[in-house]
N, C-alpha and C positions, 0 to 999 in steps of 0.2 A: 182724463177724468174731469168732472165739474164738481166743485165743492161749494156748499153754502155754509157760512160760519156766522153764528150770532154770539158775540162776545160781550158780556156785561161785566163791568167793574163798578162796585158800589162802596163808597166810603160813608161811614156814619160817625158823626162827631158828638162828643159828650155835651157840648154847648155850642152856641153859634160862633162861627169863626170866620175870618177873612181868608178867602182863597187866593194865595199867591198865583202867579202865572204857572200853568201846567204844560208839560210837553207830552204830546201823544204820538207814539210810534205804533200806530194801529193800521197803517196803510199797507196792504199787500204789495210786495215788490213786483214790478213789471220788468220781465227779462225773458230770454229765450226759453226758459223752462216753465214759465207761468204767465198768464195774462189776466188782467182784471176785467171782469164783465160788469161788475157793479160794486160800488162801495158807498156806504152812508154812515155818518156819525150822528148819534142823538145824545145830547148832553143836557142834563138837568141839575142845577139851574142853567138857564141859557146863558152862554158866555156874553160878556160885553163886546168881545171881539175875538177874531181868529185870524192867524197868519200861517199860511202853508209854505213850506220850503223844502230844500234838499240839504242834507247834512254833508259832512266831509266825505262820507263813503257812499253818497248817492242814495241814501235812504230818505223817503218822503216822511215828513213829520209835520205836525201842527202845534203851534203855540196858542193857547187860549187863556184869556184873562177875564176877571169877573168884577162886578160891583157888589156892594152891600155885604151883609153877613148871611151865612148859610149854615144849616145843621147837617147837610148831607151833600154828596156829589155822586151822580150816576152817569156813567159813560157807556154807551152801547155802540159797538162797531158791528155793522152788518155788511157782509161781503159775499160775492159770488165770483169764484176764481176757476179758470181752466188751467189744469196742469198738463204739460205737453211733452215731458221727457220720459218716455216709457223705458228706455234703456239707459241706465246711468253710466254705461261704458261705451257710449257712441262716439268714440274719438280714437285717434291714432297718436300715440305719444311720440314726439320728436326725440332724436337721440339725446339732446341735452336735458331732457326731462325724465329719462328712464332710470338713472342711477342716483344714489344719494351721496352728497347733497345735490339738489337740482341746480343746474347751471343757469343763473339769472343774468340778464343783460345789465349793464351799469344803471340804466334808467329803472329797471325792475327792482334792483337792489335798493335804490334810493326810495322808490315809492313804497316798497314792501318792508321797510326797516321795522316798523311797529308790529308787523305780523311775524317777525322773527325774534322779538324780544320776549323774555320770560315775564310773566305777570307778577312774579315774586322775586325781584332782583336782590333783596336783602336776606333771603333765606338760603344760606350756603348749603345746609344739609339737603334742602329741597332740590337745589340745582344738581348736586352730586348724584342724588337718587334718580333724577330724571335722565341725566346723561348716561348713567349705568343702564337704565331701561332702554333708552334709545339705541345705545350701542348693541344691546342684545337683540333688539328687533332688526337692526341693520344687518347683523351677522346672520340671523335666522332667515332673512329675506334675500340673502346674497346680494345686498345693496340695490335691490330692485325697488323703485318707488312704488309701483303698483302692488307688489306683494307686501311691502312694509305697511301700506295703508290698510289693506285687507286684513293682515294679521293683527295689527294693532286694534282695529275696529272689532274684530271677532274676540280678541283677548279680553277687552273691557266688557263686552257683552256677556261673555261666559264666566268671568271671574268676579264680577261685581253685582250686587243686588240693588235694584232700583227702589227708591222710596219717594213718596210724595211729601215734600217739605214746604210748608207755607212760610216759614221764617225766611227773612231776606238774607242775602249773602251767599257766598260760595265756599264750600269746604276745600281747603288747600289740598293739592294732590298728595302731599306726603301724609297728611292725616287720613285722606281717603284710602291710600294704599294700606294703611293699618286696619281701618274699619271695614273696608270692602263693601260699604253701603253708602249710596248717595243719590241725589236727585239727578235729573237729566242735565241740568246745568253744571253740576259737579263733574259728571262723567265726560261732558263735552270739554270742559277746561282741562281735564287730565289728558284727553286726546290731543288737544291743541298744544299743551306744554311739551308733550313728548315729540310731536311733529316739529315744533320750533327748535327743540334741542337737537334734532336730526338735520336741521337746515331746510325744512319744508315750511314755507309760509302758510300760516293758518289763522283763521278768525272765527269769532263766535256768532251764531245765528239764533234769532228768536222767531217763533212762529207757531204753526200748528202741524200736527201729524195725525193721520187718519185713525191710528190705534185700532180698536175693535169696532168695525163698521156696524155691528149689531147694537152698540151702545151709543145713543146720541150724545150723552154727556162726555165731553172731551176735556183736555187741559191745555194750557199753554205749554209749549215744548221748546227745547233748545237742542242744537246740534252744532257741528263744526263744518267749515269749508276750508279746503286747501287750494292753493294756487299752483297750477301746473303750467309752465311756459307753453305758449301757443294754444293751450286748451282753455285757460281761464280758471274760474272758481268752480270747484266740484264739492258736493256735500257728502259727509259721512256722519251717520247717526249711531254712536256707540251704545246708546241706550237700547236700541233694537238690533244692533249688529248689521245695519243696512247701509248700502250706498244709496244716497238720496236720488229718487226718481220722481214719480208722479203722485206720491202719497204724502208729500210735505208741501206746506204753503209758507214761504218765507215772508216775514215782516221787515226785519232789519238785520244787518250784519256789520260787525265792527271788530277791530283787534281787541277792544276792551268791552267786556260783558255789560258794564254799567251804561254804555252808550246804546244799548239795544232794549232798554226797559220800555215796555208798552206804555206805561203811565208813570210820570215822575212830576213832583211838585211839592210845595210846602204850604202850610197853613199858619195863620197868626191868631192866637187866642190864648190868653194866660190860663194855664192849668188845664187846657183842653186835651183830651185824648181822642184817639180815632180807632176804628176797626175797619177792616177791608175784607170784602168777600167778592168772589168772581165766579162766573159761570161761562163755560164755552160749550155751545151746542153746534155740532158739525155733522153734516150729511153729505153723502157723495152720490153722484149719478154718472152713469156711463155716457161719455160724450159722443160715442159712435151712433 
């Protein structure tokens, strides 16, 4: 598939403010599952400077900085991306990746340590509840990694209601287990935490998902990726109950959700307040 995405983020300030340096993670990832055909950034006011780089996890990002005072900030990301993985199960699991916990090499254990740690180390009740859930899924899947991931993904999709929540932050899994309602980022963190509790490395991904192709208005989306030895990172989207194939476009991935935020930065201005709106318009075309 070929997708075009026009993503606009607009900040309005109650008074003129000084814009501190902002970090933009709006660059589609280039990997075996997707390739970038075009990408442009339009920023108003025009930055005084821009520096592009790779972060710790190989995500492209830009730091932009500004001069003078401004009453608004508009960032438009325009991209055209070709997705290439039609079959999300186009691999053969080696023996050491078939059962839980997956058998990692010493170097993999060292590199993936942060993808096996809970996001809530101080929440004892949280950890106990997650361990209980992971043990149940391990038992139900007969210790099969593939079945565990599919069962967990399907369970979250069927048992939880999705909501669009503009407020920042993530609902902790224990709270989510009681309310059974959360945004895509909340459901993804629940999936990640249960995987990590079972000894499966997992990380958080931000990007876009096709959704209803008849509706051009889309949203930013979040899902999870798990690491399988000899296979690498593979995506699971508990919001839709899908194994990720060619209907998702990844922007950034990290063990920590806050390191995948599309736009982050601060302002300086005594007593100033801000409002933020965004719009994502996504269209798809058959690449054949």
